[in-house]
Biopython code that builds the backbone (N, CA, C, O; Angstrom):
import numpy as np
from Bio.PDB.StructureBuilder import StructureBuilder

atoms = [
    (1, "MET", "N", (0.805, -1.207, 0.000)),
    (1, "MET", "CA", (0.000, 0.000, 0.000)),
    (1, "MET", "C", (0.845, 1.267, 0.000)),
    (1, "MET", "O", (0.495, 2.198, -0.724)),
    (2, "PRO", "N", (1.949, 1.371, 0.771)),
    (2, "PRO", "CA", (2.735, 2.604, 0.736)),
    (2, "PRO", "C", (3.292, 2.904, -0.656)),
    (2, "PRO", "O", (3.397, 4.070, -1.035)),
    (3, "LEU", "N", (3.650, 1.873, -1.420)),
    (3, "LEU", "CA", (4.178, 2.109, -2.760)),
    (3, "LEU", "C", (3.119, 2.735, -3.658)),
    (3, "LEU", "O", (3.430, 3.611, -4.465)),
    (4, "VAL", "N", (1.877, 2.295, -3.525)),
    (4, "VAL", "CA", (0.786, 2.869, -4.316)),
    (4, "VAL", "C", (0.591, 4.341, -3.941)),
    (4, "VAL", "O", (0.374, 5.177, -4.818)),
    (5, "ALA", "N", (0.666, 4.660, -2.654)),
    (5, "ALA", "CA", (0.509, 6.043, -2.208)),
    (5, "ALA", "C", (1.647, 6.916, -2.729)),
    (5, "ALA", "O", (1.418, 8.054, -3.137)),
    (6, "ILE", "N", (2.856, 6.396, -2.717)),
    (6, "ILE", "CA", (4.003, 7.156, -3.215)),
    (6, "ILE", "C", (3.844, 7.436, -4.702)),
    (6, "ILE", "O", (4.090, 8.554, -5.152)),
    (7, "ILE", "N", (3.439, 6.440, -5.457)),
    (7, "ILE", "CA", (3.247, 6.622, -6.896)),
    (7, "ILE", "C", (2.117, 7.611, -7.165)),
    (7, "ILE", "O", (2.228, 8.449, -8.060)),
    (8, "ALA", "N", (1.034, 7.521, -6.400)),
    (8, "ALA", "CA", (-0.083, 8.448, -6.587)),
    (8, "ALA", "C", (0.335, 9.883, -6.277)),
    (8, "ALA", "O", (0.011, 10.802, -7.029)),
    (9, "LEU", "N", (1.058, 10.078, -5.166)),
    (9, "LEU", "CA", (1.504, 11.423, -4.815)),
    (9, "LEU", "C", (2.504, 11.970, -5.832)),
    (9, "LEU", "O", (2.491, 13.163, -6.138)),
    (10, "ALA", "N", (3.363, 11.109, -6.351)),
    (10, "ALA", "CA", (4.306, 11.543, -7.384)),
    (10, "ALA", "C", (3.550, 11.983, -8.639)),
    (10, "ALA", "O", (3.891, 12.996, -9.250)),
    (11, "GLY", "N", (2.531, 11.225, -9.017)),
    (11, "GLY", "CA", (1.731, 11.591, -10.188)),
    (11, "GLY", "C", (0.997, 12.908, -9.993)),
    (11, "GLY", "O", (0.951, 13.737, -10.902)),
    (12, "ILE", "N", (0.423, 13.105, -8.814)),
    (12, "ILE", "CA", (-0.294, 14.352, -8.524)),
    (12, "ILE", "C", (0.681, 15.532, -8.533)),
    (12, "ILE", "O", (0.368, 16.595, -9.071)),
    (13, "THR", "N", (1.854, 15.344, -7.942)),
    (13, "THR", "CA", (2.853, 16.403, -7.923)),
    (13, "THR", "C", (3.280, 16.768, -9.342)),
    (13, "THR", "O", (3.393, 17.947, -9.676)),
    (14, "TYR", "N", (3.513, 15.772, -10.165)),
    (14, "TYR", "CA", (3.900, 16.015, -11.558)),
    (14, "TYR", "C", (2.789, 16.749, -12.303)),
    (14, "TYR", "O", (3.061, 17.655, -13.090)),
    (15, "ALA", "N", (1.540, 16.361, -12.058)),
    (15, "ALA", "CA", (0.409, 17.017, -12.721)),
    (15, "ALA", "C", (0.323, 18.489, -12.323)),
    (15, "ALA", "O", (0.065, 19.341, -13.173)),
    (16, "PHE", "N", (0.534, 18.796, -11.052)),
    (16, "PHE", "CA", (0.512, 20.195, -10.615)),
    (16, "PHE", "C", (1.634, 20.987, -11.269)),
    (16, "PHE", "O", (1.433, 22.125, -11.694)),
    (17, "ARG", "N", (2.804, 20.391, -11.346)),
    (17, "ARG", "CA", (3.937, 21.092, -11.955)),
    (17, "ARG", "C", (3.723, 21.298, -13.441)),
    (17, "ARG", "O", (4.158, 22.307, -13.996)),
    (18, "LEU", "N", (3.071, 20.373, -14.081)),
    (18, "LEU", "CA", (2.789, 20.475, -15.512)),
    (18, "LEU", "C", (1.659, 21.465, -15.781)),
    (18, "LEU", "O", (1.640, 22.111, -16.828)),
    (19, "ALA", "N", (0.720, 21.589, -14.846)),
    (19, "ALA", "CA", (-0.426, 22.481, -15.042)),
    (19, "ALA", "C", (-0.003, 23.942, -15.108)),
    (19, "ALA", "O", (-0.636, 24.726, -15.815)),
    (20, "GLY", "N", (1.030, 24.325, -14.405)),
    (20, "GLY", "CA", (1.477, 25.715, -14.415)),
    (20, "GLY", "C", (1.797, 26.226, -15.803)),
    (20, "GLY", "O", (1.180, 27.189, -16.257)),
    (21, "PRO", "N", (2.751, 25.604, -16.497)),
    (21, "PRO", "CA", (3.057, 26.091, -17.852)),
    (21, "PRO", "C", (1.892, 25.918, -18.841)),
    (21, "PRO", "O", (1.720, 26.735, -19.746)),
    (22, "LEU", "N", (1.107, 24.873, -18.670)),
    (22, "LEU", "CA", (0.007, 24.645, -19.605)),
    (22, "LEU", "C", (-1.129, 25.654, -19.432)),
    (22, "LEU", "O", (-1.776, 26.029, -20.410)),
    (23, "LEU", "N", (-1.376, 26.095, -18.201)),
    (23, "LEU", "CA", (-2.498, 26.992, -17.933)),
    (23, "LEU", "C", (-2.079, 28.455, -17.775)),
    (23, "LEU", "O", (-2.914, 29.303, -17.460)),
    (24, "ARG", "N", (-0.829, 28.754, -17.984)),
    (24, "ARG", "CA", (-0.326, 30.108, -17.758)),
    (24, "ARG", "C", (-1.085, 31.159, -18.580)),
    (24, "ARG", "O", (-1.405, 32.229, -18.063)),
    (25, "ASP", "N", (-1.371, 30.866, -19.838)),
    (25, "ASP", "CA", (-2.040, 31.840, -20.698)),
    (25, "ASP", "C", (-3.557, 31.799, -20.564)),
    (25, "ASP", "O", (-4.226, 32.720, -21.033)),
    (26, "ARG", "N", (-4.110, 30.794, -19.959)),
    (26, "ARG", "CA", (-5.565, 30.653, -19.861)),
    (26, "ARG", "C", (-6.155, 31.201, -18.568)),
    (26, "ARG", "O", (-7.311, 31.623, -18.539)),
    (27, "VAL", "N", (-5.387, 31.196, -17.528)),
    (27, "VAL", "CA", (-5.896, 31.623, -16.227)),
    (27, "VAL", "C", (-5.313, 32.995, -15.895)),
    (27, "VAL", "O", (-4.098, 33.189, -15.923)),
    (28, "ARG", "N", (-6.182, 33.927, -15.585)),
    (28, "ARG", "CA", (-5.755, 35.270, -15.187)),
    (28, "ARG", "C", (-6.181, 35.526, -13.744)),
    (28, "ARG", "O", (-7.339, 35.315, -13.385)),
    (29, "LEU", "N", (-5.251, 35.976, -12.932)),
    (29, "LEU", "CA", (-5.542, 36.311, -11.547)),
    (29, "LEU", "C", (-5.787, 37.807, -11.433)),
    (29, "LEU", "O", (-5.207, 38.587, -12.189)),
    (30, "PRO", "N", (-6.629, 38.214, -10.509)),
    (30, "PRO", "CA", (-6.813, 39.655, -10.293)),
    (30, "PRO", "C", (-5.515, 40.310, -9.836)),
    (30, "PRO", "O", (-4.625, 39.644, -9.308)),
    (31, "LYS", "N", (-5.417, 41.623, -10.045)),
    (31, "LYS", "CA", (-4.177, 42.330, -9.693)),
    (31, "LYS", "C", (-3.835, 42.210, -8.211)),
    (31, "LYS", "O", (-2.661, 42.092, -7.859)),
    (32, "GLY", "N", (-4.833, 42.239, -7.348)),
    (32, "GLY", "CA", (-4.581, 42.135, -5.917)),
    (32, "GLY", "C", (-4.096, 40.767, -5.488)),
    (32, "GLY", "O", (-3.494, 40.633, -4.423)),
    (33, "ALA", "N", (-4.346, 39.747, -6.298)),
    (33, "ALA", "CA", (-3.955, 38.386, -5.931)),
    (33, "ALA", "C", (-2.447, 38.204, -5.941)),
    (33, "ALA", "O", (-1.915, 37.414, -5.161)),
    (34, "ASP", "N", (-1.751, 38.920, -6.811)),
    (34, "ASP", "CA", (-0.290, 38.780, -6.866)),
    (34, "ASP", "C", (0.356, 39.180, -5.545)),
    (34, "ASP", "O", (1.234, 38.480, -5.039)),
    (35, "GLY", "N", (-0.076, 40.295, -4.994)),
    (35, "GLY", "CA", (0.464, 40.730, -3.700)),
    (35, "GLY", "C", (0.080, 39.792, -2.586)),
    (35, "GLY", "O", (0.876, 39.527, -1.685)),
    (36, "LEU", "N", (-1.148, 39.284, -2.640)),
    (36, "LEU", "CA", (-1.612, 38.354, -1.617)),
    (36, "LEU", "C", (-0.840, 37.044, -1.672)),
    (36, "LEU", "O", (-0.500, 36.483, -0.630)),
    (37, "ILE", "N", (-0.565, 36.557, -2.855)),
    (37, "ILE", "CA", (0.188, 35.310, -3.007)),
    (37, "ILE", "C", (1.621, 35.493, -2.509)),
    (37, "ILE", "O", (2.166, 34.609, -1.849)),
    (38, "ALA", "N", (2.227, 36.631, -2.822)),
    (38, "ALA", "CA", (3.586, 36.891, -2.343)),
    (38, "ALA", "C", (3.620, 36.972, -0.818)),
    (38, "ALA", "O", (4.530, 36.440, -0.182)),
    (39, "ALA", "N", (2.628, 37.636, -0.241)),
    (39, "ALA", "CA", (2.577, 37.737, 1.224)),
    (39, "ALA", "C", (2.319, 36.373, 1.858)),
    (39, "ALA", "O", (2.911, 36.047, 2.886)),
    (40, "ALA", "N", (1.445, 35.580, 1.255)),
    (40, "ALA", "CA", (1.154, 34.252, 1.796)),
    (40, "ALA", "C", (2.393, 33.361, 1.745)),
    (40, "ALA", "O", (2.622, 32.561, 2.653)),
    (41, "THR", "N", (3.174, 33.494, 0.707)),
    (41, "THR", "CA", (4.407, 32.712, 0.595)),
    (41, "THR", "C", (5.380, 33.088, 1.711)),
    (41, "THR", "O", (5.981, 32.217, 2.340)),
    (42, "ALA", "N", (5.529, 34.375, 1.949)),
    (42, "ALA", "CA", (6.433, 34.823, 3.013)),
    (42, "ALA", "C", (5.946, 34.356, 4.381)),
    (42, "ALA", "O", (6.745, 33.914, 5.207)),
    (43, "VAL", "N", (4.646, 34.452, 4.624)),
    (43, "VAL", "CA", (4.092, 34.021, 5.913)),
    (43, "VAL", "C", (4.312, 32.526, 6.115)),
    (43, "VAL", "O", (4.673, 32.095, 7.210)),
    (44, "LEU", "N", (4.099, 31.734, 5.070)),
    (44, "LEU", "CA", (4.302, 30.287, 5.174)),
    (44, "LEU", "C", (5.754, 29.959, 5.484)),
    (44, "LEU", "O", (6.024, 29.124, 6.347)),
    (45, "LEU", "N", (6.694, 30.600, 4.796)),
    (45, "LEU", "CA", (8.109, 30.324, 5.049)),
    (45, "LEU", "C", (8.533, 30.745, 6.458)),
    (45, "LEU", "O", (9.294, 30.034, 7.115)),
    (46, "VAL", "N", (8.047, 31.889, 6.921)),
    (46, "VAL", "CA", (8.390, 32.340, 8.274)),
    (46, "VAL", "C", (7.808, 31.396, 9.322)),
    (46, "VAL", "O", (8.467, 31.086, 10.314)),
    (47, "SER", "N", (6.573, 30.938, 9.105)),
    (47, "SER", "CA", (5.973, 30.026, 10.079)),
    (47, "SER", "C", (6.696, 28.691, 10.119)),
    (47, "SER", "O", (6.855, 28.109, 11.192)),
    (48, "LEU", "N", (7.137, 28.197, 8.972)),
    (48, "LEU", "CA", (7.917, 26.951, 8.964)),
    (48, "LEU", "C", (9.259, 27.138, 9.664)),
    (48, "LEU", "O", (9.694, 26.277, 10.429)),
    (49, "ALA", "N", (9.905, 28.258, 9.400)),
    (49, "ALA", "CA", (11.191, 28.524, 10.056)),
    (49, "ALA", "C", (11.015, 28.668, 11.566)),
    (49, "ALA", "O", (11.831, 28.162, 12.336)),
    (50, "ALA", "N", (9.963, 29.349, 11.990)),
    (50, "ALA", "CA", (9.723, 29.524, 13.427)),
    (50, "ALA", "C", (9.432, 28.187, 14.099)),
    (50, "ALA", "O", (9.910, 27.924, 15.202)),
    (51, "THR", "N", (8.654, 27.351, 13.437)),
    (51, "THR", "CA", (8.346, 26.035, 14.008)),
    (51, "THR", "C", (9.612, 25.205, 14.171)),
    (51, "THR", "O", (9.804, 24.559, 15.202)),
    (52, "GLN", "N", (10.470, 25.217, 13.166)),
    (52, "GLN", "CA", (11.704, 24.449, 13.242)),
    (52, "GLN", "C", (12.682, 25.038, 14.253)),
    (52, "GLN", "O", (13.438, 24.306, 14.893)),
    (53, "ALA", "N", (12.665, 26.365, 14.396)),
    (53, "ALA", "CA", (13.609, 27.011, 15.305)),
    (53, "ALA", "C", (13.210, 26.873, 16.764)),
    (53, "ALA", "O", (14.073, 26.829, 17.640)),
    (54, "LEU", "N", (11.906, 26.803, 17.036)),
    (54, "LEU", "CA", (11.451, 26.855, 18.420)),
    (54, "LEU", "C", (11.035, 25.520, 19.016)),
    (54, "LEU", "O", (10.921, 25.408, 20.236)),
    (55, "THR", "N", (10.809, 24.512, 18.197)),
    (55, "THR", "CA", (10.305, 23.252, 18.737)),
    (55, "THR", "C", (11.220, 22.094, 18.383)),
    (55, "THR", "O", (11.936, 22.104, 17.382)),
    (56, "GLN", "N", (11.162, 21.094, 19.253)),
    (56, "GLN", "CA", (11.849, 19.825, 19.013)),
    (56, "GLN", "C", (10.939, 18.752, 19.568)),
    (56, "GLN", "O", (10.655, 18.729, 20.766)),
    (57, "GLY", "N", (10.489, 17.880, 18.721)),
    (57, "GLY", "CA", (9.501, 16.900, 19.147)),
    (57, "GLY", "C", (8.197, 17.609, 19.440)),
    (57, "GLY", "O", (7.629, 18.252, 18.556)),
    (58, "HIS", "N", (7.709, 17.501, 20.675)),
    (58, "HIS", "CA", (6.466, 18.156, 21.056)),
    (58, "HIS", "C", (6.682, 19.285, 22.049)),
    (58, "HIS", "O", (5.726, 19.772, 22.652)),
    (59, "GLY", "N", (7.930, 19.705, 22.224)),
    (59, "GLY", "CA", (8.197, 20.720, 23.224)),
    (59, "GLY", "C", (9.127, 21.805, 22.713)),
    (59, "GLY", "O", (9.508, 21.837, 21.543)),
    (60, "PHE", "N", (9.474, 22.682, 23.626)),
    (60, "PHE", "CA", (10.372, 23.801, 23.332)),
    (60, "PHE", "C", (11.785, 23.280, 23.103)),
    (60, "PHE", "O", (12.239, 22.391, 23.823)),
    (61, "ALA", "N", (12.481, 23.820, 22.116)),
    (61, "ALA", "CA", (13.814, 23.341, 21.762)),
    (61, "ALA", "C", (14.912, 23.900, 22.658)),
    (61, "ALA", "O", (16.056, 23.455, 22.569)),
    (62, "GLY", "N", (14.600, 24.845, 23.502)),
    (62, "GLY", "CA", (15.622, 25.480, 24.317)),
    (62, "GLY", "C", (16.021, 26.809, 23.700)),
    (62, "GLY", "O", (15.591, 27.139, 22.594)),
    (63, "TRP", "N", (16.833, 27.565, 24.404)),
    (63, "TRP", "CA", (17.171, 28.912, 23.952)),
    (63, "TRP", "C", (18.337, 28.950, 22.977)),
    (63, "TRP", "O", (18.503, 29.950, 22.277)),
    (64, "ALA", "N", (19.137, 27.920, 22.903)),
    (64, "ALA", "CA", (20.313, 27.960, 22.035)),
    (64, "ALA", "C", (19.920, 27.974, 20.557)),
    (64, "ALA", "O", (20.487, 28.737, 19.774)),
    (65, "ARG", "N", (18.965, 27.147, 20.175)),
    (65, "ARG", "CA", (18.569, 27.090, 18.769)),
    (65, "ARG", "C", (17.939, 28.400, 18.294)),
    (65, "ARG", "O", (18.347, 28.902, 17.247)),
    (66, "PRO", "N", (16.966, 28.982, 19.006)),
    (66, "PRO", "CA", (16.434, 30.273, 18.546)),
    (66, "PRO", "C", (17.494, 31.372, 18.501)),
    (66, "PRO", "O", (17.433, 32.258, 17.647)),
    (67, "ALA", "N", (18.458, 31.321, 19.407)),
    (67, "ALA", "CA", (19.533, 32.317, 19.380)),
    (67, "ALA", "C", (20.372, 32.163, 18.108)),
    (67, "ALA", "O", (20.753, 33.156, 17.489)),
    (68, "GLY", "N", (20.654, 30.927, 17.725)),
    (68, "GLY", "CA", (21.387, 30.694, 16.478)),
    (68, "GLY", "C", (20.611, 31.159, 15.269)),
    (68, "GLY", "O", (21.187, 31.709, 14.330)),
    (69, "VAL", "N", (19.308, 30.943, 15.283)),
    (69, "VAL", "CA", (18.467, 31.420, 14.177)),
    (69, "VAL", "C", (18.454, 32.941, 14.150)),
    (69, "VAL", "O", (18.470, 33.539, 13.074)),
    (70, "ALA", "N", (18.423, 33.574, 15.316)),
    (70, "ALA", "CA", (18.455, 35.038, 15.375)),
    (70, "ALA", "C", (19.767, 35.580, 14.813)),
    (70, "ALA", "O", (19.774, 36.587, 14.106)),
    (71, "VAL", "N", (20.872, 34.915, 15.124)),
    (71, "VAL", "CA", (22.173, 35.322, 14.567)),
    (71, "VAL", "C", (22.135, 35.196, 13.048)),
    (71, "VAL", "O", (22.596, 36.088, 12.335)),
    (72, "ALA", "N", (21.588, 34.095, 12.557)),
    (72, "ALA", "CA", (21.495, 33.894, 11.108)),
    (72, "ALA", "C", (20.610, 34.962, 10.469)),
    (72, "ALA", "O", (20.940, 35.491, 9.408)),
    (73, "GLY", "N", (19.493, 35.277, 11.108)),
    (73, "GLY", "CA", (18.610, 36.307, 10.560)),
    (73, "GLY", "C", (19.265, 37.674, 10.519)),
    (73, "GLY", "O", (19.116, 38.413, 9.546)),
    (74, "LEU", "N", (19.991, 38.009, 11.577)),
    (74, "LEU", "CA", (20.683, 39.292, 11.621)),
    (74, "LEU", "C", (21.739, 39.385, 10.522)),
    (74, "LEU", "O", (21.845, 40.405, 9.841)),
    (75, "LEU", "N", (22.516, 38.320, 10.354)),
    (75, "LEU", "CA", (23.543, 38.333, 9.310)),
    (75, "LEU", "C", (22.932, 38.331, 7.913)),
    (75, "LEU", "O", (23.468, 38.961, 7.001)),
    (76, "ALA", "N", (21.814, 37.628, 7.739)),
    (76, "ALA", "CA", (21.151, 37.628, 6.439)),
    (76, "ALA", "C", (20.596, 39.015, 6.117)),
    (76, "ALA", "O", (20.647, 39.453, 4.968)),
    (77, "ALA", "N", (20.068, 39.704, 7.126)),
    (77, "ALA", "CA", (19.561, 41.057, 6.913)),
    (77, "ALA", "C", (20.688, 42.016, 6.531)),
    (77, "ALA", "O", (20.464, 42.992, 5.815)),
    (78, "ARG", "N", (21.882, 41.737, 7.005)),
    (78, "ARG", "CA", (23.038, 42.570, 6.675)),
    (78, "ARG", "C", (23.744, 42.092, 5.404)),
    (78, "ARG", "O", (24.818, 42.589, 5.063)),
    (79, "LYS", "N", (23.140, 41.130, 4.708)),
    (79, "LYS", "CA", (23.629, 40.614, 3.424)),
    (79, "LYS", "C", (25.006, 39.962, 3.523)),
    (79, "LYS", "O", (25.856, 40.142, 2.650)),
    (80, "ALA", "N", (25.211, 39.210, 4.588)),
    (80, "ALA", "CA", (26.468, 38.469, 4.749)),
    (80, "ALA", "C", (26.458, 37.269, 3.799)),
    (80, "ALA", "O", (25.387, 36.793, 3.422)),
    (81, "PRO", "N", (27.628, 36.781, 3.413)),
    (81, "PRO", "CA", (27.684, 35.591, 2.558)),
    (81, "PRO", "C", (27.084, 34.376, 3.272)),
    (81, "PRO", "O", (27.191, 34.246, 4.491)),
    (82, "PHE", "N", (26.456, 33.494, 2.499)),
    (82, "PHE", "CA", (25.758, 32.349, 3.066)),
    (82, "PHE", "C", (26.654, 31.476, 3.936)),
    (82, "PHE", "O", (26.233, 31.102, 5.030)),
    (83, "PRO", "N", (27.872, 31.131, 3.506)),
    (83, "PRO", "CA", (28.715, 30.297, 4.393)),
    (83, "PRO", "C", (29.000, 30.970, 5.734)),
    (83, "PRO", "O", (29.080, 30.293, 6.758)),
    (84, "VAL", "N", (29.150, 32.276, 5.738)),
    (84, "VAL", "CA", (29.382, 33.003, 6.991)),
    (84, "VAL", "C", (28.157, 32.901, 7.890)),
    (84, "VAL", "O", (28.281, 32.724, 9.102)),
    (85, "ILE", "N", (26.979, 33.013, 7.294)),
    (85, "ILE", "CA", (25.728, 32.921, 8.056)),
    (85, "ILE", "C", (25.612, 31.553, 8.719)),
    (85, "ILE", "O", (25.316, 31.455, 9.910)),
    (86, "VAL", "N", (25.842, 30.516, 7.956)),
    (86, "VAL", "CA", (25.702, 29.149, 8.478)),
    (86, "VAL", "C", (26.712, 28.887, 9.587)),
    (86, "VAL", "O", (26.357, 28.349, 10.636)),
    (87, "ILE", "N", (27.956, 29.258, 9.365)),
    (87, "ILE", "CA", (29.004, 29.006, 10.357)),
    (87, "ILE", "C", (28.753, 29.810, 11.627)),
    (87, "ILE", "O", (28.930, 29.290, 12.729)),
    (88, "ALA", "N", (28.344, 31.072, 11.490)),
    (88, "ALA", "CA", (28.093, 31.903, 12.667)),
    (88, "ALA", "C", (26.903, 31.391, 13.465)),
    (88, "ALA", "O", (26.943, 31.373, 14.696)),
    (89, "ALA", "N", (25.847, 30.976, 12.778)),
    (89, "ALA", "CA", (24.668, 30.455, 13.481)),
    (89, "ALA", "C", (25.006, 29.152, 14.207)),
    (89, "ALA", "O", (24.601, 28.951, 15.352)),
    (90, "ALA", "N", (25.745, 28.274, 13.539)),
    (90, "ALA", "CA", (26.140, 27.013, 14.177)),
    (90, "ALA", "C", (27.066, 27.266, 15.356)),
    (90, "ALA", "O", (26.951, 26.609, 16.391)),
    (91, "ALA", "N", (27.975, 28.207, 15.204)),
    (91, "ALA", "CA", (28.902, 28.522, 16.296)),
    (91, "ALA", "C", (28.161, 29.126, 17.487)),
    (91, "ALA", "O", (28.437, 28.771, 18.633)),
    (92, "ALA", "N", (27.239, 30.023, 17.228)),
    (92, "ALA", "CA", (26.479, 30.629, 18.326)),
    (92, "ALA", "C", (25.680, 29.570, 19.068)),
    (92, "ALA", "O", (25.658, 29.554, 20.299)),
    (93, "THR", "N", (25.026, 28.686, 18.328)),
    (93, "THR", "CA", (24.244, 27.619, 18.963)),
    (93, "THR", "C", (25.147, 26.687, 19.755)),
    (93, "THR", "O", (24.823, 26.319, 20.884)),
    (94, "ALA", "N", (26.276, 26.304, 19.174)),
    (94, "ALA", "CA", (27.194, 25.387, 19.857)),
    (94, "ALA", "C", (27.793, 26.009, 21.119)),
    (94, "ALA", "O", (27.927, 25.342, 22.145)),
    (95, "LEU", "N", (28.150, 27.284, 21.034)),
    (95, "LEU", "CA", (28.723, 27.944, 22.205)),
    (95, "LEU", "C", (27.710, 28.079, 23.332)),
    (95, "LEU", "O", (28.049, 27.902, 24.502)),
    (96, "LEU", "N", (26.485, 28.388, 22.986)),
    (96, "LEU", "CA", (25.457, 28.482, 24.013)),
    (96, "LEU", "C", (25.180, 27.127, 24.668)),
    (96, "LEU", "O", (24.992, 27.042, 25.881)),
    (97, "ARG", "N", (25.158, 26.082, 23.863)),
    (97, "ARG", "CA", (24.960, 24.734, 24.413)),
    (97, "ARG", "C", (26.153, 24.324, 25.265)),
    (97, "ARG", "O", (25.987, 23.672, 26.296)),
    (98, "LEU", "N", (27.338, 24.696, 24.844)),
    (98, "LEU", "CA", (28.548, 24.396, 25.632)),
    (98, "LEU", "C", (28.518, 25.137, 26.964)),
    (98, "LEU", "O", (29.005, 24.633, 27.976)),
    (99, "ALA", "N", (27.939, 26.343, 26.955)),
    (99, "ALA", "CA", (27.835, 27.127, 28.181)),
    (99, "ALA", "C", (26.709, 26.653, 29.090)),
    (99, "ALA", "O", (26.544, 27.166, 30.197)),
    (100, "GLY", "N", (25.937, 25.681, 28.630)),
    (100, "GLY", "CA", (24.875, 25.122, 29.461)),
    (100, "GLY", "C", (23.498, 25.693, 29.191)),
    (100, "GLY", "O", (22.537, 25.351, 29.881)),
    (101, "VAL", "N", (23.390, 26.565, 28.189)),
    (101, "VAL", "CA", (22.079, 27.096, 27.834)),
    (101, "VAL", "C", (21.387, 26.045, 26.973)),
    (101, "VAL", "O", (21.944, 25.584, 25.976)),
    (102, "GLY", "N", (20.158, 25.665, 27.366)),
    (102, "GLY", "CA", (19.423, 24.579, 26.684)),
    (102, "GLY", "C", (19.322, 24.735, 25.265)),
    (102, "GLY", "O", (18.731, 23.891, 24.592)),
]
sb = StructureBuilder()
sb.init_structure("model")
sb.init_model(0)
sb.init_chain("A")
sb.init_seg("    ")
for serial, (resi, resn, name, xyz) in enumerate(atoms, 1):
    if name == "N":
        sb.init_residue(resn, " ", resi, " ")
    sb.init_atom(name, np.array(xyz, "f"), 0.0, 1.0, " ", f" {name:<3s}", serial, name[0])
structure = sb.get_structure()
């Protein structure tokens, strides 16, 4: 049964991806929808990032992980190179955990 579900989901995913280019000229969205879609995308990404940053399993992840995410966000806002962002966030999280902060 899981193999059938995987194949079905793969087919549905492919159909959605194919529908975009095929329906691009036929479907017109209202002008206000473009801004709403962009805002919804940003809200979804922020909520996923917040969930991953703040929780582990069914509980709070501790203060070290959100602090590392905050360091990454600050460096990203300042347009730091991606490797610097990753290394600084990992270092901040590791140092806080080494210092005993959950």
